[in-house]
C-alpha positions in Angstrom: -10.5 11.3 -22.6 -7.0 10.1 -23.6 -6.1 6.5 -22.3 -2.7 6.5 -23.6 0.1 7.5 -21.1 2.0 10.6 -21.3 5.8 10.6 -22.1 6.7 10.8 -18.2 4.1 8.3 -17.1 5.6 5.8 -19.5 9.1 6.6 -18.4 8.2 6.1 -14.8 6.6 2.6 -15.8 9.5 1.5 -17.8 11.9 2.4 -14.8 10.0 0.8 -12.5 9.7 -2.4 -14.8 13.3 -2.4 -15.5 14.1 -2.0 -11.6 11.7 -5.0 -10.7 13.0 -7.2 -13.3 16.7 -6.8 -12.5 16.7 -6.0 -8.7 13.7 -7.5 -7.3 12.6 -10.7 -9.1 16.1 -12.4 -8.6 15.8 -12.1 -4.9 12.1 -12.3 -4.3 12.0 -15.9 -3.4 15.0 -15.6 -1.0 13.4 -12.3 0.9 10.1 -14.6 1.2 11.8 -17.6 3.0 14.5 -15.9 5.1 12.6 -12.5 5.8 16.0 -10.6 5.7 14.7 -6.9 6.1 18.5 -6.0 5.0 17.4 -7.1 1.6 14.2 -4.9 2.1 16.0 -1.8 3.2 18.3 -1.7 0.1 15.4 -1.9 -2.0 14.1 1.1 -0.2 17.0 2.9 -0.4 17.3 2.1 -4.3 13.6 3.1 -4.8 14.2 6.4 -3.5 17.2 7.1 -5.4 15.1 6.6 -8.6 12.4 9.0 -7.4 10.0 6.4 -6.4 9.4 7.4 -2.5 7.8 10.6 -3.4 6.3 10.2 -7.0 3.4 12.8 -6.1 5.4 15.1 -4.1 6.5 18.5 -5.3 10.2 18.9 -6.4 10.6 21.7 -3.8 10.8 19.1 -1.0 12.8 16.5 -3.2 9.7 14.7 -4.9 9.3 13.7 -8.5 6.0 15.2 -9.0 4.7 12.6 -11.6 1.2 12.2 -10.3 -1.1 9.7 -8.9 -1.1 7.9 -12.4 2.7 7.3 -12.3 2.4 6.5 -8.8 0.0 3.4 -9.7 2.1 2.5 -12.7 4.9 2.3 -10.6 3.3 0.3 -7.8 2.2 -2.1 -10.2 5.4 -2.7 -12.0 7.1 -3.4 -8.7 4.4 -5.6 -7.2 4.9 -7.9 -10.3 8.1 -8.9 -8.9 7.7 -8.3 -5.3 4.7 -7.5 -3.3 6.6 -7.0 -0.3 8.6 -4.1 -1.9 5.5 -2.6 -3.2 3.5 -2.3 0.1 6.5 -0.9 1.7 6.9 1.7 -1.4 3.0 2.4 -1.3 3.0 3.3 2.2 5.8 5.5 2.3 4.7 7.5 -0.8 1.2 7.8 1.3 3.1 9.1 4.5 4.6 11.6 2.3 1.4 12.4 0.6 -0.3 13.2 4.1 2.5 15.3 5.2 2.2 17.5 1.7 -1.4 17.9 2.1 -1.9 18.3 5.7 1.2 19.6 7.1 2.5 22.9 7.7 5.5 24.4 5.8 7.8 23.5 8.8 6.7 19.9 8.6 7.0 19.7 4.8 10.5 21.3 4.9 11.7 18.9 7.9 10.0 15.4 6.7 9.5 15.4 2.9 13.1 15.7 1.8 14.2 12.7 4.3 11.4 10.5 3.0 12.3 11.4 -0.6 15.7 10.8 -0.5 15.8 8.0 1.4 17.4 9.2 4.6 14.3 7.6 6.1 14.0 4.5 4.6 10.4 4.6 5.1 7.4 6.1 6.9 4.9 4.1 8.6 1.1 5.0 9.5 -0.1 4.2 12.9 -3.9 3.8 12.7 -4.8 0.1 13.3 -5.3 -1.2 16.9 -6.7 -4.4 18.2 -10.1 -3.4 18.6 -10.0 -0.6 15.8 -9.3 -1.9 12.6 -12.3 -1.1 10.0 -13.7 1.1 12.9 -10.8 3.6 13.5 -12.9 5.7 15.7 -12.9 3.1 18.2 -9.2 3.5 19.0 -7.8 3.7 22.3 -4.4 5.3 22.0 -4.3 8.5 24.0 -2.4 11.9 23.5 -2.8 14.1 26.9 -1.9 17.6 26.7 1.1 18.5 28.5 3.4 22.1 28.8 4.3 22.8 25.4 3.4 19.2 23.8 1.5 16.0 24.1 2.0 12.7 25.8 1.1 9.6 23.7 0.1 6.3 25.2 -1.0 3.1 23.1 -0.5 0.3 21.1 -0.8 0.2 17.2 -1.2 -3.0 15.5 0.3 -4.5 12.2 2.2 -1.3 11.1 3.9 -1.9 7.9 7.7 -1.0 8.1 7.6 -0.1 11.6 11.2 -1.6 12.2 13.1 0.8 10.1 10.8 3.5 9.5 12.1 7.2 10.3 8.9 8.9 11.1 5.3 7.6 12.2 2.0 9.2 11.4 0.2 8.5 14.7 -3.5 9.0 15.6 -4.6 9.4 19.1 -7.9 10.4 21.2 -7.2 13.8 22.2 -10.8 14.7 23.4 -12.3 11.6 25.2 -15.6 13.6 25.8 -16.2 14.2 22.1 -18.5 12.1 20.2 -17.2 9.1 18.5 -14.6 10.0 15.9 -14.6 13.6 16.6 -11.7 13.9 19.5 -9.2 12.3 17.4 -6.2 14.0 16.3 -3.1 13.2 14.2 0.9 13.3 15.4 4.1 13.4 13.3 6.3 11.1 15.7 10.1 10.6 14.9 11.0 6.8 15.1 13.8 7.6 17.7 11.4 9.3 20.1 11.6 8.2 23.8 8.7 5.9 24.5 8.6 4.0 21.6 9.0 0.6 21.4 8.7 -1.6 18.0 7.7 -5.1 18.8 9.0 -8.3 16.7 8.1 -9.0 13.3 4.7 -10.7 12.9 4.6 -14.4 11.6 2.1 -13.6 8.5 0.6 -15.9 5.7 2.4 -13.8 3.0 4.4 -10.7 2.2 7.2 -11.9 4.4 9.8 -9.3 3.3 7.4 -6.6 4.4 8.1 -5.9 8.0 4.7 -5.8 10.2 4.9 -5.0 13.7 3.3 -3.7 16.9 4.3 -0.2 18.1 3.8 0.6 21.7 3.8 4.2 23.0 4.2 4.9 26.6 4.2 8.2 27.7 6.0 9.2 24.3 6.4 13.0 24.6 6.2 15.1 21.5 6.0 19.0 21.1 3.2 21.1 20.0 5.0 21.2 16.3 4.1 17.4 16.0 0.4 18.1 15.7 -0.6 17.3 11.8 -3.3 19.4 10.7 -6.2 20.6 13.1 -6.3 19.5 16.4 -9.1 16.9 16.7 -9.2 16.8 12.9 -7.5 13.4 12.9 -10.5 11.2 11.7 -11.2 13.1 8.7 -7.4 13.0 7.7 -7.5 8.9 8.2 -10.7 8.6 6.1 -9.2 10.8 3.3 -5.7 9.4 3.3 -7.2 6.0 3.0 -8.9 6.5 -0.2 -5.6 7.4 -1.6 -3.9 4.4 -0.2 -6.6 2.3 -1.9 -5.3 3.2 -5.2 -2.1 2.2 -4.0 -3.1 -1.2 -2.9 -5.1 -1.9 -5.8 -2.4 -1.2 -8.1 -0.3 -3.8 -5.6 -2.9 -6.5 -6.1 -3.3 -5.9 -10.0 0.7 -6.5 -10.3 0.3 -9.8 -8.4 -2.4 -10.9 -10.7 -0.8 -10.0 -14.0 2.6 -11.8 -12.7 0.9 -14.8 -11.8 -1.4 -15.1 -15.2 1.8 -14.2 -17.2 3.7 -17.2 -15.3 0.8 -19.5 -15.7 0.0 -18.6 -19.4 3.7 -19.2 -20.3 3.6 -22.5 -18.6 0.5 -23.6 -20.4 1.9 -23.1 -23.7 4.9 -25.3 -22.6 3.2 -27.9 -20.8 2.1 -31.0 -22.5 -0.7 -33.7 -21.7 -2.4 -35.9 -23.9 0.3 -35.3 -26.6 -0.2 -31.4 -27.0 0.3 -28.1 -25.0 -2.6 -27.7 -22.1 -2.8 -24.1 -23.8 -4.8 -25.9 -26.5 -7.7 -27.1 -24.3 -10.6 -24.8 -24.4 -11.5 -24.9 -20.6 -8.1 -23.5 -19.9 -8.3 -20.7 -22.6 -11.4 -19.8 -21.2 -9.8 -19.4 -17.9 -7.0 -17.5 -19.2 -9.5 -15.1 -21.4 -11.7 -14.4 -18.3 -8.8 -13.7 -15.7 -7.1 -11.2 -18.4 -10.3 -9.5 -19.0 -11.0 -9.1 -15.4 -7.3 -7.6 -14.8 -7.7 -5.1 -17.6 -11.0 -4.2 -16.1 -9.1 -3.8 -12.9 -6.5 -1.5 -14.4 -8.9 0.7 -16.1 -10.7 1.4 -12.7 -7.5 2.1 -11.1 -6.5 4.5 -13.8 -10.0 6.2 -13.6 -9.6 6.8 -9.7 -5.8 7.9 -10.1 -6.8 10.4 -12.9 -9.6 11.7 -10.7 -7.5 12.2 -7.7 -4.6 13.7 -9.9 -7.1 16.4 -11.4 -8.6 17.2 -7.7 -11.6 15.6 -8.4 -13.6 13.1 -5.8 -12.2 10.0 -6.2 -13.5 8.3 -2.8 -16.1 5.8 -4.5 -13.8 5.5 -7.7 -10.7 4.3 -5.1 -12.8 1.6 -3.1 -14.3 0.5 -6.4 -11.0 0.1 -7.9 -9.3 -1.6 -4.7 -12.4 -4.0 -4.1 -12.5 -5.3 -8.0 -8.5 -5.3 -8.3 -7.9 -7.2 -4.9 -10.9 -9.7 -5.5 -9.8 -10.5 -9.2 -5.9 -10.7 -8.3 -7.0 -13.6 -5.9 -8.8 -15.2 -8.4 -6.1 -15.1 -10.8 -3.7 -16.2 -8.5 -5.9 -19.4 -7.8 -6.6 -19.8 -11.7 -2.6 -19.5 -12.2 -2.0 -21.8 -9.4 -4.7 -24.2 -10.8 -2.8 -24.2 -14.5 0.4 -25.5 -13.0 -1.4 -28.2 -11.3 0.5 -29.8 -8.4 3.7 -27.7 -9.3 1.8 -24.6 -8.8 1.6 -25.8 -5.0 5.1 -26.2 -4.7 7.4 -23.7 -3.1 10.1 -24.0 -6.1 7.3 -22.3 -8.2 6.4 -18.4 -7.8 2.7 -19.2 -7.7 2.6 -20.5 -4.3 4.4 -17.3 -3.0 2.0 -15.0 -5.1 -0.9 -16.6 -4.0 -0.2 -15.8 -0.2 1.1 -12.3 -1.1 -2.4 -11.5 -2.8 -4.6 -12.8 -0.1 -4.1 -9.7 2.3 -4.8 -7.3 -0.5 -8.6 -7.7 0.3 -8.1 -7.0 3.8 -5.7 -4.0 4.5 -6.3 -0.5 3.4 -9.9 -1.6 4.0 -11.6 -4.8 3.7 -13.7 -5.6 0.7 -16.7 -5.7 3.0 -15.8 -2.0 3.8 -15.2 -1.2 0.5 -18.7 -2.2 -0.6 -20.2 0.2 2.4 -18.1 3.0 1.1 -19.2 2.3 -2.6 -23.0 2.0 -1.6 -22.7 5.0 0.8 -21.4 7.1 -2.0 -24.1 5.9 -4.4 -26.8 6.5 -2.1 -25.8 10.0 -1.4 -26.3 10.8 -5.1 -30.0 9.8 -4.6 -30.8 11.9 -1.7 
């Protein structure tokens, strides 16, 4: 087992780090305070130019073909500078991946080049609803068969990048009489399709630079060619793609945690109390050591899950383990880092306040920590049956 990166993976990581430090970090505070999505959209365009919107997509469709490990590495570096940009990048990559894995040739040729090139600034998943979060099988959005297509009606909630997405991957009930979770299908719906209304941006605790909106579908007509995968197979698609998305969000959380501890550790070597740097106090040294150990463990869990996915092996359990551990430990790292700065950490002029708010959602979206534990336990118990 080789733990070192390939030359290509190292290049991707270095390119992401350079972009994050030169383009994202200088405006991260402004983006958080102003919620100026024009900044986010400019970032999306530049990420596409770097090949970061299709990292695991075949070159035939404009992708980079760098793989899942490279995707995880890049997300972590981007998140160190700006979590809002990282989540937009992560979701867009996953939209491209589900089209590549499940879509037919016409769908791949139509949508993947537009996503990878930045013609579509982002893609969005329309899965979650007010009454269907951790349990997506409870969704109420309906797709009714028409002559030559489908009519979609319903409301999706908390949709990342909805206000500037080029295409939505939409889940809807297509057979209301089927057992729960068995009558759901998946559709590719272009943002310009009549019948779609994107609500105003949500007022969130953190990740202010990431657009999050309700998306309303009212008699939204799509052709038969919009069906993604097989009819009534949408729930399986959702479960499979959420597993891949957990690698992205775990990597994002890791990036925030690493950035927080890096900032706080540097501060601790400079801040003096009782006539010596606070980094010389054993209590704070142990805090730094514990967080560094946990974040390194999170990195290894993420690399393991990404490697398994890249090699075509089962990875759902590993992805949930990585996402659970990385998100929980990133939150802990941010609180420890804020504590190391004391009162300064609570002030908005220091980045720890923003990082702490940004990290909090990582233990909720793409499956809560509680859901991850259910998935992990289910997979473990299945091995014993």
